[in-house]
C-alpha positions as CSV (number, residue, x, y, z in Angstrom):
1,M,186.9,35.1,215.6
2,R,188.3,32.5,218.0
3,R,191.2,34.9,219.0
4,R,188.7,37.5,220.0
5,A,186.7,35.1,222.2
6,D,190.0,33.9,223.8
7,S,191.0,37.5,224.4
8,L,187.7,38.3,226.0
9,V,187.8,35.2,228.2
10,L,191.4,36.1,229.2
11,A,190.4,39.6,230.2
12,F,187.6,38.3,232.4
13,S,189.9,35.6,233.9
14,W,192.6,38.3,234.8
15,L,190.3,41.0,236.1
16,T,187.5,39.1,237.9
17,V,186.8,36.1,240.1
18,L,184.2,34.9,237.6
19,P,184.7,31.2,236.9
20,V,186.1,31.4,233.4
21,R,189.2,29.6,232.2
22,G,191.5,31.6,230.0
23,P,193.8,30.1,227.3
24,E,196.8,28.1,228.5
25,D,199.4,30.0,226.4
26,V,199.5,33.7,226.8
27,D,202.0,35.7,224.7
28,R,202.5,39.4,224.3
29,D,200.0,39.7,221.4
30,S,197.2,37.8,223.2
31,A,197.8,39.8,226.3
32,G,197.5,43.0,224.2
33,R,194.2,41.8,222.7
34,A,192.9,40.9,226.2
35,I,193.7,44.4,227.5
36,A,191.6,45.9,224.7
37,F,188.6,44.1,226.3
38,T,189.1,45.7,229.8
39,P,186.4,48.3,229.2
40,L,183.9,45.6,228.5
41,V,184.9,43.9,231.7
42,G,184.5,47.2,233.6
43,L,181.1,47.7,232.0
44,T,180.0,44.2,233.1
45,L,181.2,44.8,236.6
46,G,179.4,48.2,236.6
47,G,176.2,46.5,235.4
48,I,176.4,44.0,238.2
49,S,176.9,46.9,240.7
50,A,174.0,48.9,239.3
51,A,171.8,45.8,239.5
52,L,172.7,45.0,243.1
53,L,172.2,48.7,244.0
54,W,168.8,48.8,242.3
55,V,167.7,45.5,244.0
56,S,168.9,46.8,247.4
57,I,166.9,50.0,247.1
58,A,163.8,48.2,245.6
59,A,164.0,45.9,248.7
60,G,163.7,49.0,251.0
61,L,167.4,49.6,251.9
62,S,168.8,53.1,252.0
63,P,170.9,54.2,249.0
64,L,174.0,54.4,251.2
65,L,173.5,50.8,252.4
66,G,172.9,49.7,248.8
67,G,176.0,51.5,247.8
68,L,178.0,49.7,250.5
69,I,176.7,46.4,249.1
70,A,177.6,47.3,245.6
71,V,181.1,48.5,246.5
72,G,181.6,45.3,248.6
73,A,180.5,43.1,245.7
74,S,182.8,45.0,243.3
75,A,185.8,44.4,245.7
76,L,184.9,40.7,245.9
77,L,184.4,40.4,242.1
78,T,187.8,42.0,241.4
79,R,189.7,40.2,244.2
80,G,190.3,43.6,245.8
81,M,193.1,44.1,243.2
82,H,193.1,47.9,243.3
83,L,192.5,48.0,247.1
84,D,195.7,46.1,247.8
85,G,197.7,48.6,245.7
86,L,196.0,51.5,247.3
87,A,196.7,50.2,250.8
88,D,200.4,49.6,250.0
89,T,200.8,53.1,248.6
90,A,199.2,54.7,251.6
91,D,201.3,52.7,254.0
92,G,204.5,53.6,252.0
93,L,203.6,57.3,252.0
94,G,202.7,57.2,255.7
95,C,205.8,55.5,257.0
96,Y,207.7,58.9,257.3
97,G,211.0,57.2,256.4
98,P,213.5,57.4,253.5
99,P,212.4,56.1,250.1
100,E,214.1,52.7,250.8
101,R,211.9,52.3,254.0
102,A,208.8,53.2,252.0
103,R,209.5,50.6,249.4
104,E,210.1,48.0,252.1
105,V,206.8,48.9,253.8
106,M,205.0,48.7,250.5
107,K,206.4,45.2,249.7
108,S,205.7,43.8,253.1
109,G,202.4,42.3,252.2
110,S,200.6,43.4,255.4
111,A,198.3,46.3,255.7
112,G,199.3,49.0,258.2
113,P,197.2,51.7,259.8
114,F,197.5,54.2,256.9
115,G,196.5,51.5,254.4
116,V,193.5,50.4,256.4
117,A,192.3,54.0,257.0
118,T,192.7,54.8,253.4
119,I,190.7,51.8,252.2
120,A,187.9,52.5,254.7
121,L,187.7,56.1,253.5
122,V,187.8,55.3,249.8
123,L,185.1,52.6,250.2
124,A,182.9,54.9,252.2
125,V,183.2,57.7,249.6
126,Q,182.5,55.2,246.8
127,A,179.4,53.8,248.6
128,A,178.1,57.3,249.3
129,S,178.7,58.3,245.7
130,L,176.9,55.3,244.3
131,G,174.1,55.8,246.7
132,Q,173.8,59.4,245.6
133,L,173.8,58.4,241.9
134,A,171.1,55.9,242.6
135,H,169.1,58.5,244.5
136,Q,169.2,60.6,241.4
137,Q,168.2,57.6,239.2
138,L,171.5,57.8,237.2
139,W,171.8,54.0,236.7
140,W,173.8,54.4,233.5
141,A,176.4,56.3,235.4
142,I,176.8,53.6,238.0
143,A,177.3,51.0,235.2
144,V,179.9,53.2,233.5
145,V,181.9,54.1,236.7
146,P,184.3,51.0,236.5
147,V,185.1,51.6,232.9
C-alpha cells in the first residue's frame, strides 16, 4: 500500500506544481508505477479546470473568458510542460533549414515567432473549446479532457 501512495505522490510531483514531495529514490520500477497514475493526475487537473470554469461562468463571465482562465490555470499547474515542447517543435518546423538547423533551433531554449504563434493559437482553441463545452453543460467532458 505504501508503494502505491509513493507512486501517486511521485506522479503529482512530476506532472504538477502542487506542493507534494515525492520519494527521494526513484528507480525504473517506481517510475513505472508512477506513470500508471498519470490518468488520475489528469483527472484531477481536469476537475480543477472544470471547477474554475464553472465558478467563472457563475460569477457572470462569458464562457470564452472562463475557458481562458481554465486554460491559463492548467498551464500554470503543469509548468507549461507541453507548451514548451509545442513551441520548440513549431520553431524547428518553421526554421526552413536542414534537419541539423531545425534541431539546433529546437534545443536553443528560446521561443521564436512560430512557437509563440502556435502557442497563442492552441491556447485560444483550447479556451474556446472549453467555453463551448461549458455552454453545453458538459462538465464531465471538461474534467476528462486532460486524461
